[in-house]
GUTIVEX-718247 format. One record per atom (N, C-alpha, C, O): x, y, z. Coordinates in pm, whole numbers, padded with zeros to 5 digits, always signed. Layout:
N
XYZ...
This chain:
240
-00649-00322+02496-00606-00320+02356-00475-00397+02341-00383-00383+02422-00467-00478+02238-00347-00556+02213-00230-00465+02179-00248-00359+02118-00109-00507+02220+00011-00432+02186+00061-00465+02045+00151-00399+01994+00002-00567+01982+00044-00604+01849+00013-00491+01751-00097-00436+01752+00110-00459+01668+00090-00353+01570+00023-00406+01444+00039-00523+01408-00051-00318+01377-00122-00354+01255-00068-00273+01138-00047-00152+01149-00047-00342+01027+00001-00276+00905-00095-00306+00791-00135-00421+00773-00131-00205+00714-00209-00224+00592-00118-00203+00472-00050-00101+00461-00116-00301+00383-00039-00291+00259-00139-00299+00144-00210-00398+00130-00145-00195+00061-00236-00198-00053-00174-00278-00167-00052-00281-00182-00258-00341-00245-00208-00425-00354-00121-00537-00303-00017-00568-00362-00165-00599-00193-00078-00696-00123-00110-00840-00156-00055-00931-00093-00195-00865-00253-00229-01003-00283-00125-01072-00370-00132-01193-00390-00027-00996-00422+00075-01056-00507+00199-00967-00512+00198-00855-00461+00303-01019-00573+00422-00941-00604+00487-00873-00486+00497-00930-00377+00532-00749-00509+00604-00676-00405+00517-00652-00282+00564-00665-00170+00390-00618-00303+00302-00594-00191+00289-00714-00100+00289-00702+00022+00276-00830-00161+00267-00954-00082+00394-00974+00000+00386-01009+00117+00509-00952-00060+00635-00976+00011+00658-00872+00122+00716-00905+00225+00611-00748+00101+00619-00650+00209+00531-00695+00324+00570-00687+00441+00410-00742+00291+00320-00793+00395+00383-00910+00469+00375-00917+00591+00446-01000+00395+00511-01116+00458+00625-01072+00548+00644-01126+00657+00702-00973+00503+00814-00925+00583+00770-00859+00711+00831-00879+00816+00665-00778+00703+00613-00714+00824+00550-00818+00916+00562-00809+01038+00482-00917+00856+00424-01023+00937+00529-01102+01012+00509-01142+01127+00643-01124+00947+00752-01197+01011+00809-01120+01130+00870-01178+01220+00789-00988+01131+00835-00905+01243+00730-00896+01353+00751-00827+01453+00618-00964+01334+00516-00967+01438+00396-00878+01415+00305-00873+01498+00394-00808+01302+00280-00723+01272+00159-00808+01231+00174-00913+01167+00041-00762+01267-00082-00814+01212-00103-00741+01080-00108-00618+01076-00115-00816+00972-00112-00754+00839-00250-00755+00775-00315-00859+00763-00294-00637+00734-00416-00623+00656-00377-00626+00509-00306-00538+00461-00424-00727+00439-00391-00745+00298-00494-00669+00215-00606-00716+00195-00456-00553+00168-00545-00476+00082-00547-00534-00057-00442-00550-00119-00666-00568-00107-00678-00631-00238-00808-00589-00305-00914-00592-00243-00800-00552-00430-00919-00514-00505-01010-00635-00529-01132-00625-00525-00945-00751-00553-01018-00876-00574-01018-00954-00443-00913-01002-00400-01134-00968-00381-01141-01032-00250-01090-01175-00254-01020-01218-00162-01123-01251-00358-01080-01390-00367-00929-01401-00370-00871-01489-00306-00864-01312-00443-00717-01314-00448-00658-01269-00315-00554-01319-00272-00726-01175-00251-00681-01134-00119-00691-01247-00019-00600-01267+00062-00799-01322-00024-00815-01435+00068-00712-01544+00041-00663-01609+00133-00679-01563-00087-00575-01661-00121-00440-01618-00065-00363-01701-00016-00411-01488-00071-00285-01437-00016-00282-01453+00135-00179-01490+00192-00395-01425+00201-00403-01442+00346-00380-01587+00384-00310-01615+00481-00438-01678+00310-00419-01821+00337-00272-01859+00326-00220-01934+00408-00205-01805+00224-00063-01832+00206+00019-01773+00319+00114-01836+00366-00015-01653+00364+00056-01589+00475+00034-01667+00605+00127-01685+00683-00088-01713+00626-00116-01794+00745-00029-01918+00749+00016-01961+00856-00004-01976+00632+00077-02098+00625+00220-02075+00670+00290-02169+00707+00265-01948+00667+00401-01916+00711+00402-01860+00853+00506-01818+00903+00286-01861+00917+00278-01813+01055+00245-01667+01071+00250-01614+01182+00211-01599+00961+00179-01456+00968+00033-01436+01005-00056-01503+00952+00009-01344+01097-00126-01305+01136-00176-01205+01033-00130-01091+01029-00271-01247+00948-00315-01162+00838-00465-01174+00818-00527-01274+00852-00521-01068+00761-00663-01070+00724-00681-00985+00599-00602-00894+00573-00785-01014+00522-00805-00944+00397-00889-00818+00420-00982-00817+00500-00854-00712+00347-00931-00588+00345-00964-00558+00200-00876-00515+00125-01089-00578+00158-01126-00543+00021-01100-00394-00002-01151-00310+00072-01021-00362-00104-00982-00222-00122-00948-00193-00267-00849-00242-00320-01031-00112-00329-01004-00056-00462-00961+00088-00440-01042+00172-00402-00834+00117-00462-00781+00249-00428-00838+00360-00515-00819+00477-00485-00908+00324-00623-00968+00425-00709-01111+00460-00667-01179+00537-00734-01156+00402-00557-01293+00423-00511-01297+00489-00373-01242+00435-00277-01363+00604-00364-01379+00670-00234-01454+00579-00136-01414+00566-00021-01560+00518-00183-01641+00433-00096-01561+00315-00045-01570+00279+00072-01482+00253-00135-01401+00139-00095-01299+00178+00012-01279+00104+00109-01236+00293-00005-01137+00339+00093-01203+00365+00228-01148+00331+00333-01321+00427+00226-01392+00454+00351-01432+00325+00420-01416+00312+00542-01484+00229+00345-01525+00101+00403-01405+00025+00458-01415-00041+00561-01291+00034+00389-01170-00033+00437-01126+00027+00570-01085-00045+00661-01133+00160+00581-01091+00227+00704-01179+00186+00822-01132+00180+00935-01305+00157+00795-01397+00116+00902-01362-00020+00960-01407-00055+01069-01284-00098+00886-01245-00231+00932-01126-00230+01026-01097-00329+01093-01054-00116+01032-00930-00110+01108-00941+00000+01214-00940+00119+01179-00950-00037+01340-00967+00062+01447-00840+00140+01472-00843+00263+01483-00728+00069+01481-00599+00135+01501-00501+00082+01399-00485-00039+01384-00436+00174+01328-00341+00136+01225-00206+00196+01258-00195+00316+01284-00103+00113+01256+00031+00160+01289+00116+00189+01165+00201+00278+01167+00091+00114+01059+00170+00129+00937+00077+00124+00816-00006+00034+00804+00093+00219+00726+00025+00217+00597+00131+00214+00489+00214+00304+00481+00129+00110+00406+00218+00102+00290+00133+00116+00165+00058+00026+00129+00145+00230+00099+00073+00255-00026+00152+00194-00141+00240+00258-00199+00120+00070-00172+00195-00005-00271+00122-00018-00405+00187-00026-00510-00010-00020-00404-00086-00044-00527-00050+00057-00634-00042+00177-00607-00029+00009-00756+00004+00099-00865-00009+00030-00999-00007-00093-01006-00022+00110-01105-00026+00056-01241+00072+00134-01328+00110+00247-01295+00111+00074-01440+00208+00139-01528+00142+00215-01642+00197+00313-01692+00023+00169-01683-00039+00229-01801+00041+00202-01927+00040+00282-02020+00111+00090-01929+00200+00056-02042+00122+00064-02173+00014+00007-02187+00179+00137-02269+00111+00157-02396+00194+00123-02519+00143+00129-02631+00318+00088-02501+00402+00062-02618+00511-00038-02588+00530-00075-02472+00585-00083-02691+00693-00179-02671+00802-00121-02582+00837-00003-02593+00855-00206-02495+00963-00162-02408+00921-00057-02308+01004+00019-02257+00791-00052-02279+00735+00042-02180+00739+00187-02228+00718+00278-02148+00766+00210-02354+00775+00347-02403+00638+00414-02401+00539+00358-02449+00635+00535-02345+00514+00618-02346+00553+00754-02401+00605+00838-02328+00527+00775-02528+00566+00896-02600+00474+01010-02558+00353+01001-02579+00528+01118-02500+00442+01227-02455+00366+01294-02569+00263+01357-02547+00418+01281-02693+00354+01349-02805+00233+01273-02858+00156+01326-02939+00216+01149-02812+00103+01068-02861+00025+01005-02747-00047+00907-02767+00038+01059-02626-00025+00998-02510-00177+00997-02522-00239+01093-02567-00235+00886-02480-00379+00874-02466-00415+00931-02329-00374+00875-02227-00488+01038-02324-00518+01103-02197-00603+01015-02106-00598+01031-01984-00680+00924-02163-00755+00832-02077-00660+00740-02000-00687+00706-01884-00551+00701-02064-00450+00620-01995-00385+00702-01884-00366+00653-01773-00352+00826-01914-00291+00913-01813-00384+00927-01693-00340+00919-01578-00511+00949-01718-00608+00964-01609-00614+00837-01523-00621+00846-01400-00611+00722-01586-00616+00596-01512-00494+00579-01423-00505+00536-01308-00377+00613-01476-00253+00596-01399-00248+00696-01284-00209+00660-01172-00288+00819-01309-00291+00919-01203-00392+00880-01096-00365+00896-00977-00507+00830-01137-00611+00795-01040-00563+00686-00945-00594+00690-00826-00487+00590-00996-00436+00482-00912-00313+00524-00833-00307+00509-00711-00213+00577-00904-00082+00599-00843-00073+00724-00755+00013+00732-00667-00160+00820-00779-00156+00944-00701-00284+00963-00621-00281+00966-00498-00396+00976-00691-00522+00996-00619-00550+00879-00526-00605+00898-00418-00511+00758-00568-00532+00641-00483-00458+00651-00351-00510+00614-00246-00337+00702-00357-00257+00720-00234-00321+00826-00145-00331+00807-00024-00363+00938-00204-00428+01042-00125-00558+00991-00064-00587+01012+00053-00635+00923-00147-00765+00870-00104-00750+00775+00014-00820+00789+00115-00660+00679+00003-00643+00580+00108-00578+00642+00232-00620+00615+00344-00477+00724+00211-00409+00787+00325-00507+00869+00408-00510+00858+00531-00587+00951+00343-00680+01035+00417-00787+00953+00487-00831+00988+00597-00829+00843+00424-00927+00756+00489-00868+00690+00614-00939+00667+00712-00739+00659+00609-00675+00585+00719-00618+00675+00827-00578+00625+00933-00611+00806+00805-00548+00894+00902-00611+00887+01042-00537+00888+01140-00743+00881+01056-00798+00869+01192-00746+00746+01266-00717+00753+01386-00734+00633+01195-00680+00511+01257-00532+00525+01287-00485+00477+01390-00459+00590+01198-00316+00611+01220-00291+00701+01341-00194+00681+01415-00376+00797+01361-00359+00890+01473-00378+00821+01608-00337+00874+01711-00439+00704+01608-00457+00628+01733-00332+00547+01768-00324+00490+01877-00236+00543+01677-00113+00468+01700-00012+00552+01775-00009+00675+01763+00072+00485+01854+00179+00557+01925+00293+00593+01831+00362+00693+01853+00313+00512+01726+00426+00535+01634+00382+00507+01490+00426+00409+01431+00296+00591+01434+00243+00565+01300+00344+00596+01190+00422+00691+01199+00340+00513+01086+00431+00529+00973+00354+00515+00842+00266+00431+00830+00388+00599+00745+00332+00589+00610+00448+00574+00513+00543+00652+00514+00439+00471+00428+00541+00446+00326+00474+00444+00190+00384+00364+00166+00517+00531+00102+00465+00536-00034+00565+00470-00129+00680+00512-00139+00521+00366-00198+00611+00297-00290+00623+00377-00418+00528+00387-00497+00741+00432-00438+00769+00517-00554+00864+00444-00648+00866+00321-00652+00942+00519-00723+01036+00462-00820+01142+00566-00851+01118+00686-00841+01259+00518-00889+01365+00611-00927+01325+00695-01048+01378+00804-01068+01232+00645-01130+01189+00723-01247+01107+00844-01205+01077+00930-01288+01070+00851-01077+01002+00968-01026+01096+01080-00986+01051+01190-00954+01226+01053-00988+01324+01157-00956+01344+01247-01077+01401+01206-01177+01296+01370-01068+01312+01464-01178+01460+01495-01198+01506+01515-01311+01534+01499-01088+01679+01524-01096+01747+01419-01182+01827+01453-01270+01718+01293-01157+01779+01185-01234+01725+01181-01377+01801+01156-01471+01596+01204-01394+01537+01202-01528+01599+01308-01618+01616+01287-01738+01634+01422-01559+01686+01533-01637+01836+01525-01662+01890+01606-01738+01903+01429-01601+02049+01416-01614+02082+01318-01726+02058+01198-01710+02136+01365-01838+02163+01276-01952+02272+01173-01925+02289+01078-02002+02347+01191-01817+02454+01095-01785+02403+00977-01705+02477+00881-01681+02276+00982-01663+02219+00873-01583+02123+00793-01668+02031+00850-01728+02141+00662-01673+02051+00574-01746+01933+00542-01655+01945+00464-01561+01820+00603-01685+01704+00592-01598+01593+00508-01661+01487+00490-01602+01618+00458-01784+01517+00375-01848+01445+00450-01959+01480+00564-01989+01344+00387-02019+01274+00447-02132+01188+00567-02092+01160+00588-01974+01146+00643-02191+01053+00753-02168+00917+00693-02135+00859+00621-02216+00868+00723-02016+00737+00674-01972+00656+00794-01925+00644+00821-01806+00601+00865-02023+00541+00996-01996+00408+00989-01923+00357+01092-01880+00350+00870-01907+00232+00856-01823+00271+00811-01683+00225+00868-01584+00355+00710-01675+00389+00649-01545+00486+00734-01463+00458+00763-01347+00598+00773-01521+00703+00841-01445+00654+00967-01375+00685+00987-01257+00578+01055-01443+00532+01175-01374+00440+01146-01256+00433+01226-01162+00369+01032-01258+00286+01001-01141+00373+00973-01020+00333+01002-00907+00490+00918-01041+00580+00895-00929+00646+01025-00881+00676+01040-00763+00668+01118-00974+00715+01251-00932+00608+01320-00849+00639+01382-00748+00485+01310-00892+00372+01368-00818+00361+01300-00681+00339+01367-00580+00375+01168-00679+00369+01095-00552+00480+01142-00458+00457+01161-00339+00599+01161-00512+00709+01210-00428+00676+01348-00370+00701+01374-00252+00619+01434-00453+00585+01569-00407+00478+01565-00298+00488+01636-00199+00376+01482-00317+00270+01475-00218+00321+01412-00088+00271+01442+00020+00421+01323-00099+00485+01267+00021+00546+01378+00106+00531+01379+00228+00614+01471+00039+00675+01584+00111+00568+01668+00180+00585+01710+00294+00458+01693+00110+00353+01777+00168+00284+01709+00286+00249+01776+00383+00263+01577+00278+00210+01506+00394+00306+01517+00512+00265+01541+00625+00435+01499+00485+00535+01506+00592+00534+01644+00657+00543+01655+00779+00523+01748+00575+00519+01884+00630+00393+01906+00713+00398+01961+00823+00279+01863+00659+00153+01884+00728+00146+01807+00859+00089+01855+00957+00205+01688+00862+00196+01600+00979+00317+01613+01072+00331+01536+01167+00404+01708+01045+00521+01729+01131+00476+01755+01274+00385+01834+01298+00542+01689+01367+00510+01708+01508+00400+01617+01560+00372+01618+01680+00338+01538+01471+00231+01447+01514+00282+01308+01547+00211+01227+01605+00408+01281+01510+00463+01146+01528+00445+01059+01406+00500+00949+01399+00367+01107+01307+00347+01029+01184+00463+01059+01090+00480+01172+01045+00542+00957+01059+00654+00972+00967+00611+00925+00829+00554+00817+00814+00638+01008+00728+00592+00980+00591+00711+00985+00497+00778+01087+00486+00737+00874+00429+00851+00867+00338+00815+00789+00212+00716+00716+00209+00898+00805+00109+00882+00732-00016+00995+00632-00030+01109+00658+00009+00963+00516-00087+01061+00408-00103+01068+00364-00248+00965+00344-00313+01189+00350-00298+01210+00293-00432+01263+00151-00417+01374+00132-00365+01186+00051-00461+01232-00088-00448+01325-00132-00559+01379-00243-00554+01345-00047-00662+01423-00088-00778+01337-00165-00876+01215-00171-00863+01402-00222-00975+01331-00302-01076+01303-00440-01016+01395-00514-00983+01175-00473-01004+01133-00595-00935+01064-00689-01033+00979-00646-01112+01099-00815-01028+01046-00915-01122+00904-00956-01083+00883-01052-01009+00806-00880-01133+00665-00911-01113+00594-00897-01246+00656-00860-01346+00464-00925-01249+00389-00906-01372+00387-00759-01413+00367-00728-01530+00407-00670-01318+00412-00526-01344+00525-00492-01441+00510-00403-01525+00638-00562-01429+00757-00533-01511+00783-00639-01618+00888-00638-01682+00688-00729-01637+00714-00840-01729+00817-00936-01671+00887-01005-01745+00824-00939-01538+00913-01028-01463+01060-01001-01493+01143-01093-01499+01091-00873-01512+01230-00829-01522+01273-00774-01386+01194-00712-01316+01400-00799-01351+01451-00742-01227+01476-00847-01121+01476-00967-01150+01496-00801-00999+01527-00893-00890+01399-00950-00829+01292-00892-00843+01411-01064-00762+01293-01125-00700+01230-01031-00598+01302-00958-00530+01096-01031-00588+01029-00942-00492+01080-00958-00349+01085-00861-00273+01118-01081-00311+01165-01105-00175+01291-01025-00144+01320-00997-00028+01366-00987-00248+01491-00914-00229+01471-00762-00240+01567-00686-00229+01347-00719-00262+01323-00578-00289+01243-00508-00179+01194-00397-00200+01229-00572-00065+01141-00519+00039+01214-00442+00148+01150-00378+00232+01346-00447+00150+01422-00397+00265+01395-00250+00296+01374-00213+00411+01395-00165+00192+01377-00022+00217+01237+00008+00270+01222+00085+00365+01136-00053+00209+00999-00029+00254+00980-00075+00398+00917-00005+00478+01034-00190+00432+01018-00242+00568+01096-00156+00668+01051-00133+00779+01213-00110+00628+01291-00022+00717+01213+00105+00746+01207+00150+00861+01153+00165+00645+01078+00288+00664+00949+00265+00743+00904+00352+00816+00892+00147+00728+00769+00113+00801+00795+00092+00949+00704+00100+01031+00920+00064+00983+00955+00031+01122+01055+00130+01181+01128+00097+01274+01059+00251+01127+01150+00354+01177+01125+00382+01325+01011+00378+01370+01230+00410+01399+01210+00451+01539+01153+00592+01545+01162+00667+01448+01095+00627+01657+01045+00764+01676+01160+00862+01654+01273+00837+01695+01129+00971+01588+01232+01069+01559+01309+01040+01432+01403+01112+01398+01269+00935+01360+01335+00901+01234+01305+01001+01125+01230+01096+01146+01363+00980+01007+01344+01075+00898+01200+01078+00850+01127+00979+00860+01160+01191+00797+01028+01204+00737+01040+01300+00619+01121+01392+00621+00958+01276+00516+00962+01361+00398+01082+01337+00310+01131+01429+00244+01133+01212+00308+01250+01179+00227+01219+01062+00134+01117+00995+00147+01310+01040+00040+01294+00941-00067+01417+00851-00063+01529+00898-00079+01395+00720-00042+01507+00628-00020+01502+00509-00115+01395+00466-00158+01621+00457-00146+01634+00321-00199+01731+00246-00109+01766+00295-00002+01774+00129-00150+01860+00047-00064+01993+00115-00033+02057+00084+00067+02035+00208-00120+02166+00273-00102+02158+00402-00021+02261+00457+00018+02036+00451+00005+02024+00574+00081+01923+00669+00019+01824+00626-00040+01950+00798+00034+01855+00900-00013+01867+00920-00162+01978+00927-00216+01753+00930-00229+01746+00960-00372+01706+01107-00385+01619+01154-00312+01769+01182-00478+01727+01321-00498+01588+01328-00560+01551+01245-00643+01512+01427-00517+01379+01443-00575+01389+01480-00723+01286+01498-00788
């Protein structure tokens, strides 16, 4: 068996996911580019190959049980899982999502991708992760998922996003439960906040994706005995 480590990044055909894949590839990882659209995934792989990254496409729709199972069958041993795929469910100007007028179908779609998708993919990949000597799981969250910060009127946390923000709080909570359940197995599970990143997800507001990967990559490459069940941004630990 090759000593080269393998990392799967969901939603890696563009934006932050692509840059996380590129960063891990630059460190010598073989990168599985998880992409719902195979053609876009193959285009991303071609671009990564051009920079010297060892990459391959994994067709993966995180909202599909069958897709997650089929993706897991493609990867015998997985060292790093980065759950990056997510949607905002944007429904109003300035990203405002008024809880008093929420469309529950939108809420269901956002939860299915941002929460159920992480559970679905993580559980499908756990057998492969258990074959790794130093497995790591990184869930891409957001500062808007911090209930502590959301509830503090002195902190400017952005607009009310009553569909999107709670999914990140839920993701943070499930991160803690995975960390507790997997304690002692060597699998480290943490959440990462990349900040506001200039992608189509944010209307290209924020910093370039290349500058927003540091925390996710650090958590993906933690040494044995590193932290687990915590929530980080570039400055350190974020309160839940």
